[in-house]
N, C-alpha and C positions, 0 to 999 in steps of 0.2 A: 504494500500500500504506500502510495506517495504521501509523505507527511509534511511536504513543504509548506502547505497553507493551513496546516492543522493548528488549533489553538488549545492551550491548557485551560481546562474548565475548573474554576474554583467556586464551589458552592457550599453554602452552610448546610445543605441537605445531606452532604456526604458524612454521615455520622460514624460509620464503621471505622474501627482502628486500622483496618487493612490499608486505608488510604494514606496512612503514615509512611507506607512503603511503596505506594504506587502513585503515578501521575495519570490523571484522567484527561485524555486528549480527544477533541471532537473535530471531525472533518466531515462537513456536510451533515448528513443525518446519522453518521456512524460514530460511536464512542469506543475508544480503545483505552485499556489500562496498561501502562508500561511500567514494569518493575524497575525501581530506582537502583537495584543492585546488579541485576544481570541484563537489564534492558529488554527482557522478553515481552512480547506484545500479547495480551489476552483481551477477551471481550470485556468492554467497560460499560455496556448498556445496562440500564436499570433493571431490565427484564431478566438479565443473566444472574442477578444476585451477586454474592461475594464468596460463596463456598469455594469456587474454583480458584479464587485469588488466595484464600487462606491455605488451600492445599499446595499451591505453588510456593508460598512462603515457607512452608514446612520442608519442601524439597529443594528450595533454592540454595545451591552450593555456595554462592558468593555471600549470601546473607548468613548461612551457617558458619562460614569462616569468620565473618564479622562478629557473629555471636561468640565464637570461641575466644577471639581476641578481646571481646568486651567483658566476658564473664570470667575468664581465666587469666587474671592479672594480679600482680603483687601478692602471690601466694607464699605461704611459709615453706621453706625447704624442709624436706624430710631429713631426719637425723642421718640416714644412710646416704643422703645426697639426692640430687635431682635425677629423676628417671628420664633418660633420653631415648626417644624413638626416632631413629633417622631413616628417612626414605621408606617408611612403613605404609604401604598402599594396600588397602583391603579390596579394592575393586579390580575386576578382571576386564571390564569394559570401560575404557576411558571416557566414554560419552555418557555414562550413567551418573545421575546426580548423587548416588550414594557414596561415590569414591571420595575418600578424605585422607590426605597425607598429613601426618603430625610429625613435627620436628622439634625436639627439645621442649616438649610441653611439661611443665611442672605440675605434679598432681598433689592437690590438697589432701592432707592426712588428718586434719583436725575436723571436729564435728561442726557442720553448718548449723546456724540457728534454725529454729523450727518454722520461721516465716516462709510463706510461699513467694516465689519469684514470678512476676508477670513477664512472659516472653512474647511480645507482639500480640498475637491473637489468642494465646492459650495460657492457662495458669499451671505452673509446675510446682508440685508439692514435694519438697526435699524429704521431709519426715515420712510421708506416706511411702515414697519410693524406697527409702531406706528400710522400712519395715516389710515392704513387699519382697525385697531382696532377702531379708532374714527368714521370712516365711518360706520362700523358695528353697533356701538352704536346708531348713528343717524338714520340709515336706519330702524332698527328694534325697535327703541324706548326703548332700554335698559336703566336701571338706570346708571348714570355716576359712581356711587360708586361701581359698580360691579368690577372695576379694583382693589379694595382693599379687595374683598371677598377671603377668604382663598382657597376655592375650585377652583376658577378661577386662582389664582396665582400658585397653585400646578399644575393645568392642563397645563398652559402655560410653566412652567419650565420643565415639563416632555416632552412637545412637542418640545420646542426650548429653550435649556438652554442659548443660546446667547442673547435672548430677554431681554432687560432691563425693568423690570416691572415699570409702571408709577403710579403716584399718581392721586387722584381725580382732583387736581388743574391742573396737566399737561394735562390730557385728556380733561378737560374743555377748556383749552387754545387751544388745537388742534382742537376741534370742532368749536371754534370761528374762527380759521384760515381757516378751510374748508368753513365756511359760507362766509367769506370775499371773498374768491376766487370764490365761486359759485355766489355770489351777483354781482361780476364784470362781469361774463359771462351773467347773467340775464340782467344787465344794457345794455350791448352791443346788446343783442337780442331785447330788447324793443325798443332801438333806431332805429333798422333796420326794425321794423314791417311795413308791407305794408298797414295795415289798422288801425282802431281805437281799443280802449280797453273799455270793459264794466267791471266796478268794482263792485263786490259783497261784502257786509259787513255783518259779522256774529259776534254775541256776544257769547263768551265761558265763562264758569265758571271754577274755579279751587279751590284747597284746601284752607281753611281759608277764604272762601267767596270772593276770588279774582276774578276779571273779566278781560277778554282780548277781544280786538277787532281784528278780523281776516279779512284782506283785500286781496281779490283774484282777479287777473286779468284774464279776459275771452276774448279770441280773436281767430281769424282764421289766421293761419300763412301763409307764402308764398307758401306752398304746399297744401293749402286749407284743413288743418286739424284743427279741433276744439280743442283748448288748454285752460287749466286753470292752473295758477301758483299763489301760495300764495306769496304776496309781503311783508306784514307786519303782525306781531303778537304782538301787543303792549298792555301792561297792562294799564287799565284805572281805575280811581277812582270809587269806588262803588257808590258814590253819584254824579256821573257825570251829567252834564247838557247837553242840546242839543248843546249849544255853544262849550262846551269842546269836544264833540264827532265830531262835524263838523270841528273844528279846527285841531283835531288829524288826520282826514282824509285828509284835505287840506295839512297839513305838510308832510304826507307820499307821496302825489301826487307830491309835490314840490321836495322832496328828490329824488324821482325817475325821476323827470323831465318829467312827463307824463300828466301834467294838460292839455296841448294842445291836447293830444291824447284821452282824455276821451270822450266816446260816450254816455254812460248811467251809472246810479248808481242803483244797485239792493239791495233793503232793505226789511225787514219784514213789514207786514202791521200793523202799529200802529201810534198813533199821534206823537210820538217822531220822527219817520221816516219822517213824513211830514216836520217838521221843519228843520231836518238835510238836507234833499234834497233841500229845499228852500234856505238855507244859502249857500250851496255849489254851487248850480246853479247860484245864484246871483253873487258869486265871479267869476265863470267861464264866465258868460255872459258879465261881464265888459270887458273882453278881447276878446269877440266874438268867443269863442272856441266851442260853442254848435250849432249843426245843428237844423234847423227847430224851431228856437227860444226856444229850450229846450223842445219841446213837447214830445220828445222820451227819455228825460234824466231820469225822475223819474219813475222807474220800480219797481213793487212789486213782491215778490216771490209768484207764484200762488199756490204752494203746501202749503205754510204757510197760505194762505187765505182759502184753502179748509180744512186745519186742524182746523182753528178757527171756521169755519162753522160747522164742525163735532162736535166740543166741544159744540157749542150752541145747536145743535140738541140733543145731549145726555143729556145736562143739562135740557132740557125741559121735558124729560121723566126719570129723574134720579130716582124718587121714584119707578116707574114701573121696571126699570132696576135692582134696588136693590132687589125687590121682586123676580125677576127671579134668581138673584144670590142665594137667600135663597132657592129657589126651587131646584137649581142645587146642593147646599150643602146637602140638605136633601136627594135627590135622590142618592147621592154618599156617604151617611153617613154610610151605612152598606151593606154587601153583600145581606142580606135579602131584604132590600128595593130595591136594584138594580135588584135583580132577579124578584121581583114583578113588577117593572117598565118594564122590558124586556118582561114579559108575557103579560102585558096590551098592549104593543106596537104591539105584534103579534096579539092580540085580535082585535085591531082596524085597522089592516092591514097596519101598517107603517113599511116599509122596508128600511128606510133611512140609508145611510152609515155614516151619521154624528154622532158624539159623543158629549155628554154634557161635558162641561168643564167650569172652572172659568176663567175670563179674567184677563189681566194684566192692572192695572189702568194707567200705563205709556204708553201703546200702544192702542190707541182707536180702531184700526182695530181688535184687539182681542175681544173688547166689541161687535163690529159688528158681529164677527163670533160666539160669545157666544149666542147672541140674535137670530141669524139666525138658529142655531142648536135648540134652545129652541122652536122657532116657528114651526119647523118641528114636534115637539112632543107635540104641543098644546093640541090635543085631549087626549093624554095619561095623561097629567097633570090634565085635567078636570075629567077623569075617576078615577085617583088616589085620587082626592079630595072626590069623592063620596064613595070610598071603603076603605080608610085608615083614621081611626079616629085620628091618630097621625099627619096627614098632615093638617096643619092649614093655609097654605098660599093660598090666593085666589085672582085671577085676574078676573076682570069683563070683559064682552065682549068688552066694550069700551076701556079698558086698552089694551087688546090683539090687538084691531084694531089700536090703536095709536102706539103701539110699532112696529107693522108690517109696518105701513106707514113710521115712522121715519127710520126704518131699510132699507126701500127701498131707502130713501135719502142717507143713509150711503153707500149703495151698489154702487150708482152712483159715489160718491166721491172716493171710493176704486177703482172702475174700471178705472176712469180717472187718478188717481195717478199711477196705475199700468202701464198704457200706457206711461205716461211721464217718469217713472223711468226705464222702460225696453227697451226703444227705443235705437236702435243701433246708431242712429244719432240724439242726442237730440238738434237739432238746433231749432231756434225760430219758424219755420214754422209749427211744429207739434201741436202747442197748440190751434190755432184758431178754427178748427172745433169741438174739444172736449169741449172747453169753450162755444162755441155757443150753444151746446146741453145742457150744464149746465144751461145757461141763459133761454133757452126755457122751461126746466123742472121746473125751479123756478117760471116762470110765471104760469104754470099749477098748481103747488103746492099751490099757493096763492088762488086758486079757491075752495079749499077743504071746504066742508060744516061744518066740525068740527072746531069750533072757535079756539080751542087750537092749532090745526095743521096749520090753515091758518095764525094765529098770528105768529107762529114759522116761517112759510114760508116767511112771510113779512120781518121778521128780517134777515133771511138768504139772501133774495134778496137784502135788503138794504146793507148788508155787501159786497155782490158780486158786486153790482152796483158801490160802491166806488172804487173797484179794476178795474172794467170795464171802468169807466170814465178815469182813469189814463192810462190804458194799452191797450185799444182796438185799438188805432191807430197803435201802434207797432205790435200788434198781426195781424192786417189786412194787414199791409205792408209786414210782413214776409210771410203771406199766399199768397199774390200777387206775391211774388218772387219765389214761388214754380211753376215751369213750368207745373205741372200737373193740376193746378187750376187757376192761374192768377186772374183776376177779377171775374171769374165765381163763385167762392166760396162765394164772397160777394153778388153777384146777387142771390144766392140760399138762404143764411141765413138771410140777412138783411130784406127782406120783411116779413119773419116769426117773426123776433124780433121787427122791428120798424113799420111794417104795411105801412100806407100811407106816413110815413116820411122817408121810406127807400131810395128813390132817392136822397134826400138831404144828407143823411148819406154816401151813396156810393160816392157822389160827393166830400164830405169832405175828404174821404180817398184818392181819386184820386188826389185832389189838393195837399194833403200832400205829396203824392208820387212824383208829379211833382216838388214840392218845394225842396224836398230832392235831386231829380235828378239834378235840376238846380244848387244847391249848390255844388254838386260833379263835375258837368261838367265844370263850369267856374273857378274852382280852387280858390274859395273864401278864405279869411283869416280865415274862420271858420274851414277849413281843417288844418291838421297838416303840419309842414314844410316838412315832408317826402312825403306828398300828395299834395304838392303845384304845381303839374304838371297839367296844364289846358288842358283838352281834347276838341278839336274843334268838336262840335256836328255835326253829319252827316257824316263828312269825315273820322272820326276815326283816324286822325293824331294827333300827340302830339304837343301842343304849349308849348315850354319851357319858364319858367318864366325868367324875367330879373335877373341880378346878385345881384341887391340891392332891399331892401324892398320898398323903395320909388318908384322905377321904376315899380315894380310889382303892387303897389297900383294904379299908374297912368293908367296902362293898363287894370285895372279891367273893366272899362267902355267899352274898346275895345272888351274884351272877351265877355261881355254881348251883345254888338252890333252884333258880329259874331253869337252868339247863336240865337238872335231874327231874324236877316236877313236870316240866313240859313233855319230857319223854314218857314219864309215867302216865300222863294224861292222854297218850296216844298220838301226840303231834309228831310228825316225821321230820327228821333233820334233813339238811342238805345231803348229807352222806347217804342216808337211807333212800331218799328219793333218787339220787344219782345211780345207786347200785341196782335199784329195782327196775329202772327203765330199760328198754331194749338197747342192744348195742348199736352204735352208729355204723352204717355200712362201710366196709373197708374200701379205701380209695387211694390210689398211688399218689395223687396230688393233695392228699389230706394235710391240712395245716392245723395242728393241735392248738397252737396259740390263738389262731383266729376263732377256733371253736369255743375256747374258754372266754375269749373277749365277748363273743355274742351271748354266751350263756351265763355271764357274771350276774346279771339281775336275778336269774333263777336260782343260782347257787352262790349266794354272796359270801358265805363262810368257806365253802370248799374251794372257791376260786382263789381265795387268799392263800390257801394251802398249795393249790396247783401252781400259783405264780412262784412260790419259793422252791418247790420241788423240781419243777420242770426247768428252772433256771440253773440247776447244778450242772456244771460242765463235767460229765463223767470222763471226758477226754479233754486234755488241755493242749494237745499237740496240734500244731498247724499242719494242714494237709501236705505241704511241700516237704515237711520234715518227719512224715509218718514212719519212715523206715530208716531214719538217720541214726547212726550209732555214736556220732561225735558230739551231739548236743548243739545248742545255739551259741553262735560266736558273734561278738560285737564287731562292727565295721572297723577296719584298721585305722582309718583317719580319725574317727571319733574316740578310739581307744586311748589315744595319747592326751586327751583333754582332761581338765580338772573333773573329778567325779561329780561335783555339783552341776557342772555344765553338761556332762553326759546325761545325767538324769533329766535335766531341762530339755535337752534335744530329743531323747527317746520318748519321753512322756508327751511332749508337745507334738511330735510327729504323729503319734498314735491318735491323739485327740483331734488334730486337724484332718487327718485322713478319715477318721470316723465321721466327722462333720461333713466332709465332701461326699462320702458314700451315702449318707442319710439324705 
């Protein structure tokens, strides 16, 4: 366009701040906006608006360079000196606006004040951006010192020259501040919980042989959603004693003020766990905080138990398993041997889709898969032994039989763990039928005529029975609270497990359920303050507690009297009504929490019990570590940080991720 006779338009109607960077030129009936920095011509008519002008200013390279010069001046030098970036060009296309070359730019290391900076047409908030950076580091587990990496600093300066780059100490302080704010929100949430909390305890390892204790709260919230949140991630002494660990757990409970809300404690299966659980339950029992005299307090992680049993099973046939590893190595040692092996497989008519492979010693399920594949090609290995003089590894018929039997045990453990880890709704009710099958199989395995196998089966059963003795009541109560089964599942499994003793065992479970129901219904001091509302059994009406603790204690007898007399008058309780009604149809997509949410008005007392029982995590292992033998390990970058910072990062990461998922 010929601009020789164009005139600059100066009008009081040009209110937008973009006109501080543009000249509006009029030639005839056409208006053009010319950038004062790069002289680029854009539409300047009133009908075009100013959005395209704002976008140009954001991309304008000359204006950006001017901004760098304007806002990055007279900066304090870092103690280590000025960071020089010479001939650093991030762009591949010289015509792109994004290309920016920085030479000898000094980066500010001190904290900028919290005020916002107005840059032309947009407002830049330094504080918000700084905390966005800290949240990003927390959420994705990035190393804190990334803020001092040259590549990151150049990227940020090219992206937003106004952002004041921060030091490692500054971003660490920001992460701690985020943690404190999130912790306050977590405190408020725990205080308002309608039910109890089940606390799972895990030991983590970190660099330098450091050990951490991870405490996770598991509960069902007010919307009947199963939740879990990390509460503490504390460093413990490598040579810790049971007293030290139990004291650490109690200190955390007191700090969060949830000792009265604790329903159960989930630990790994070991002797140390026994003593820790006893010490904590004794402390809580002194204040009468535990239901059912603490019978449901000490829970062991079932996947941990199955993993230990799998290790015992593999240990019993370790020499045979090592021979099979040697067989696999030989078979895959050369293409010639592999080709011969494939020909023999066709000769004996094996068309298996499985492939031979070596296992990972840290994942016992890979050993199971290796043995399973090898057993498929058993006849090929025998034929190879007869025809290949270089093949010197020999398994007897007895060894093949033993490895086959043990692998069938491992298959059961794998199948059960898969069911637990893949469940859409991993509530406590899903475990009972699977573990009853495990117990029945163990009884059968002990009858094996091979003394080696029967001896192994007896050891496995002994280990499982330790778990069963502690957790069978909780498992059975959870199954009873599944409206698809109720007491019928016990009626089916217990005669198979206990034989003539089954009626007594079933009665024990039913008495336990009634005791739990009574404790929930009369609003005993065993319940938390938030659950101190006593439900009058039978009528479904709410009996409000008196305003003082003494008055409430005096009326406990009255509540119990109402409970006993209402039953004597023939009024049915929630529990009786629930058990008498027909079973809910079995459905693969059944959501037990949604069922109880819908039926809470009908079973106001029993739903309180269901919320607490179904929220117990019978397994505390995350699916990706279900077969892992090495335990959980803290990220290397975070391991080197101060323990208080590590706790802030791990807890905040968990809380922010949960918030995003929800």
